[in-house]
Steps between C-alpha positions, in 0.01 A plus 500: 500500500281195495120549530325362797208265433267754659619781276475274190140426597428876544640584157322214332169599666544866399557389139211252477359491143828624368711290265760255631764720332379804703518307825845362416627851422369624836668220689828562319465872582435420865826304518722730292323838506608519131282765344532327164217279626258791530370517140383139518330563835345831387372355169356188672311708761370740238387207281318353801329827608409661172128567502476535125806315362599580150526208254874533458545482882747659727790298367498714176480827702793743474600746773299768312175292532235685703370294793137578443461560129757256361517228766146506633551580866233671704521666849416183681765304306761764580410466874560124462835572329606729787395255768679212323816715460497575867459135597743346249767770480485607863435871430244751619307709248281795594192540283595845386840377375318309222301800379742606218592151380346455159738269307662166549844672499396742772374206709828317458707803585284575802538146640879500441525831685292370789731201524816706521358752749 
């Protein structure tokens, strides 16, 4: 389904300071709802919102990477990630749902589950 100009602007605004690749993946996702686009979106948002980014960056992170210790996220950054996911992916996330998410793989699985609910 084609994206309206208004929705495209909303997505682009939500992903400000993210890479062009992240924005492009989010726009493709919006049109296709193809979950194969999620890793690029997630990585891009984490890269943008990491408070203490590691030298190797999010791009090198595996699904076993811990969000805080290995990627450099903090609680404020995780709030930003949740808010961006809600705006870009069109989901609703309750704060307590994020309490047990510790790794990149858990975050990906959680978001995929929310999208299919």
